NULOVO-197060 format. One record per residue (C-alpha): x, y, z; residue number from 1; residue in one letter. Coordinates in Angstrom, 3 decimals, m for minus. Layout:
<pts>
xx;yy;zz;dopa;guro
X;Y;Z;NUM;A
...
</pts>
This chain:
<pts>
xx;yy;zz;dopa;guro
0.047;m0.049;m0.038;1;M
1.231;3.490;m0.810;2;T
0.710;6.328;1.586;3;G
m1.892;8.963;1.354;4;L
m1.322;12.576;2.120;5;F
m4.390;14.805;2.998;6;I
m4.475;18.390;4.153;7;S
m7.210;20.593;5.493;8;F
m7.374;24.242;4.701;9;E
m9.492;27.171;5.372;10;G
m9.741;30.518;7.431;11;V
m9.817;30.213;11.237;12;D
m12.951;28.785;12.807;13;G
m14.286;26.844;10.013;14;V
m14.170;23.439;11.704;15;G
m10.884;21.864;10.446;16;K
m9.884;20.150;13.680;17;T
m13.394;18.596;14.071;18;T
m13.321;17.098;10.629;19;Q
m9.682;16.046;10.803;20;V
m10.748;13.902;13.976;21;E
m13.712;12.493;12.206;22;R
m11.546;11.387;9.248;23;L
m8.903;9.956;11.583;24;R
m11.557;7.746;13.337;25;G
m13.136;6.614;10.194;26;W
m9.909;5.583;8.601;27;L
m8.497;3.904;11.684;28;E
m11.865;1.936;11.925;29;A
m11.101;0.567;8.433;30;R
m7.697;m0.529;9.328;31;G
m5.478;2.317;8.255;32;H
m2.589;3.610;10.312;33;T
m3.100;7.391;10.469;34;V
m0.739;10.126;11.510;35;V
m2.479;13.489;12.439;36;V
m0.360;16.610;12.548;37;T
m0.513;20.263;11.893;38;R
1.286;23.462;10.743;39;E
2.746;25.347;12.334;40;P
3.937;23.112;15.173;41;G
3.967;19.390;13.960;42;G
7.499;18.966;15.521;43;T
9.553;20.153;18.410;44;A
11.226;22.700;16.291;45;L
7.977;23.615;14.742;46;G
6.225;24.295;18.149;47;R
8.930;26.712;18.989;48;A
8.326;28.453;15.651;49;I
4.579;28.338;16.240;50;R
4.995;30.484;19.331;51;K
6.849;33.166;17.465;52;L
4.259;33.089;14.374;53;L
1.131;33.114;16.454;54;L
2.122;35.278;19.362;55;H
5.094;37.380;18.131;56;G
8.182;37.901;20.008;57;V
9.106;39.844;23.076;58;A
11.368;42.822;22.074;59;E
13.914;43.955;24.634;60;E
13.320;47.560;25.706;61;P
16.146;50.066;24.896;62;S
16.788;50.381;28.554;63;N
16.917;46.704;29.279;64;A
20.307;46.853;31.004;65;A
19.206;49.440;33.492;66;S
15.896;47.733;34.145;67;V
17.508;44.384;34.968;68;S
20.108;45.990;37.131;69;A
17.578;47.749;39.222;70;A
16.775;46.045;42.585;71;P
13.917;43.554;41.757;72;G
13.910;44.625;38.132;73;G
13.271;42.432;35.131;74;S
13.807;43.203;31.550;75;A
11.001;40.786;30.756;76;D
8.479;42.880;32.757;77;S
9.141;45.740;30.387;78;A
9.166;43.934;27.188;79;S
6.737;44.684;24.360;80;V
5.459;42.613;21.497;81;P
7.562;42.985;18.282;82;A
5.967;42.344;14.782;83;D
7.434;39.894;12.287;84;I
8.534;41.212;8.832;85;A
6.490;39.511;5.964;86;P
9.775;38.007;4.567;87;R
10.905;36.708;7.921;88;A
7.475;35.352;8.579;89;E
7.608;33.382;5.318;90;A
10.894;32.038;6.112;91;L
9.716;30.850;9.509;92;L
6.776;29.079;8.014;93;F
9.033;27.425;5.485;94;A
11.600;26.192;8.078;95;A
8.568;24.770;10.068;96;D
7.502;22.996;6.869;97;R
10.833;21.642;5.858;98;A
11.253;20.043;9.409;99;Q
7.612;18.854;9.417;100;H
8.160;17.065;6.152;101;V
11.441;15.508;6.893;102;A
10.657;14.431;10.414;103;E
6.965;13.412;10.195;104;T
5.238;13.440;6.862;105;I
7.549;11.870;4.529;106;R
8.653;8.988;6.724;107;P
4.979;8.111;7.427;108;A
4.109;8.164;3.749;109;L
7.128;5.928;3.030;110;E
5.708;3.400;5.591;111;R
2.387;3.399;3.741;112;G
0.327;5.321;6.310;113;E
m2.278;7.925;5.870;114;V
m1.046;11.513;6.954;115;V
m3.596;14.227;7.751;116;I
m2.385;17.636;8.385;117;T
m4.226;20.602;9.691;118;D
m2.813;23.237;7.308;119;R
0.038;22.930;4.878;120;Y
1.631;25.079;2.212;121;L
m1.657;26.496;0.850;122;D
m2.056;28.280;4.220;123;S
1.165;29.983;3.583;124;S
0.103;30.907;m0.040;125;L
m3.283;32.228;1.213;126;A
m2.263;33.980;4.391;127;Y
1.050;35.288;3.210;128;Q
0.618;35.839;m0.530;129;A
m2.994;36.698;m0.330;130;G
m3.279;38.135;3.182;131;G
0.037;39.886;3.637;132;R
0.724;40.810;m0.019;133;E
3.903;38.874;m0.822;134;L
3.775;37.256;m4.302;135;T
2.342;33.848;m4.746;136;A
5.323;32.698;m6.811;137;A
7.802;33.681;m4.058;138;E
5.843;31.850;m1.358;139;I
5.190;28.778;m3.455;140;R
8.737;28.452;m4.711;141;N
10.046;28.670;m1.154;142;L
7.615;26.069;0.179;143;S
8.228;23.654;m2.687;144;M
12.004;23.931;m2.066;145;W
11.526;23.359;1.672;146;A
9.359;20.298;1.160;147;T
11.354;18.907;m1.917;148;N
8.144;19.288;m4.008;149;N
5.664;17.280;m1.738;150;L
1.996;18.099;m2.260;151;L
m1.038;16.450;m0.717;152;P
m3.042;13.839;m2.736;153;D
m6.217;15.694;m1.524;154;R
m6.786;19.043;0.009;155;T
m10.175;19.762;1.693;156;Y
m10.767;23.504;1.809;157;L
m13.632;24.206;4.325;158;L
m14.872;27.522;3.090;159;D
m16.947;30.141;5.014;160;M
m17.397;33.863;5.339;161;D
m14.654;34.887;7.770;162;P
m17.205;37.147;9.565;163;A
m19.227;33.998;10.463;164;L
m16.347;31.616;11.222;165;S
m14.655;34.155;13.402;166;H
m17.561;33.908;15.847;167;N
m16.885;30.226;16.257;168;R
m13.508;30.803;17.895;169;L
m13.494;29.726;21.481;170;Q
m10.076;31.246;22.449;171;H
m8.305;34.479;22.692;172;A
m7.245;35.781;19.204;173;E
m3.586;35.136;18.032;174;D
m1.612;37.318;15.777;175;R
m3.184;35.903;12.606;176;M
m6.799;35.888;13.988;177;E
m6.676;39.541;15.040;178;S
m5.273;40.855;11.668;179;A
m8.630;42.389;10.745;180;G
m11.665;41.867;8.199;181;D
m9.849;42.952;5.110;182;D
m7.009;40.486;5.797;183;F
m9.292;37.608;6.498;184;Q
m11.402;38.363;3.341;185;N
m8.333;38.488;1.138;186;R
m7.102;35.164;2.667;187;T
m10.405;33.475;1.996;188;R
m10.455;34.615;m1.610;189;Q
m6.830;33.557;m1.984;190;A
m7.795;30.021;m0.877;191;F
m10.654;29.873;m3.315;192;L
m8.346;31.020;m6.112;193;D
m5.854;28.226;m5.256;194;L
m8.560;25.619;m5.313;195;A
m9.817;26.951;m8.814;196;A
m6.228;26.607;m10.124;197;A
m5.841;23.003;m8.892;198;E
m9.257;21.327;m9.171;199;P
m7.810;17.844;m9.158;200;D
m6.237;18.262;m5.652;201;R
m8.873;20.437;m4.021;202;F
m12.358;19.729;m2.855;203;R
m14.207;22.898;m1.646;204;V
m16.749;22.196;0.955;205;I
m19.237;24.651;2.346;206;D
m18.322;24.808;5.984;207;A
m21.494;26.889;6.928;208;S
m23.340;23.525;6.821;209;Q
m23.800;21.275;9.806;210;S
m20.896;19.240;10.990;211;I
m22.593;16.115;9.825;212;E
m23.162;17.567;6.338;213;Q
m19.501;18.634;6.096;214;V
m18.416;15.192;7.098;215;W
m20.582;13.352;4.567;216;Q
m19.089;15.429;1.748;217;A
m15.553;14.416;2.996;218;I
m16.455;10.895;3.468;219;R
m17.956;10.305;m0.035;220;Q
m14.943;11.904;m1.622;221;D
m12.409;9.968;0.551;222;I
m14.187;6.700;m0.460;223;D
m13.362;7.430;m4.114;224;A
m9.861;8.623;m3.314;225;L
m8.998;5.491;m1.354;226;L
m10.169;3.327;m4.391;227;K
m7.874;5.250;m6.660;228;E
m4.724;5.719;m4.713;229;T
m4.401;3.159;m1.877;230;V
m3.343;m0.341;m2.890;231;R
</pts>
């Protein structure tokens, strides 16, 4: 049996995690060995990078030395969040992805397992090229180099108006989630453009449907995909 690589994409709050777990359970019940992972943060290195990407970095204040030298003082107590430049952000995502593929994804595929990832390179294309206005060619070339040209066999794009999906979030906003409506709308459109450009790989599913309706659409497609690709 050859391995199968599946990714889930979409703006925050569309229900990717729920459907990833549904698919995992369904595949395992049918005898498949499944590896579930995510980006950023699918490896130890990735988890460190994820903290930087989602929450920013703490910038030392200009008077850090005097603060730390003061009785009971701490440079950390006066630190402020520092933004990440778009090109630096792209390189961090690529570094996470390179390690993710080398350490987790490719070895599992070589063992004939099913790999399901919550986000992959299409998120970089949508969020960075679409949302942060770097060129798609720059981001894609960087990601393809980092992964040695590894693409998913199937990408499920769970699509929803960001104004609606944002209301589903049950945690404090991270750096990406708080980037504003224009950013989120550009990102959603970028995902849809990616799907239109690669219809053989993508399946676009209306995530405003019920959880069960979304799952049925995925299940019907995965049935057909397994017959085609898993031997």
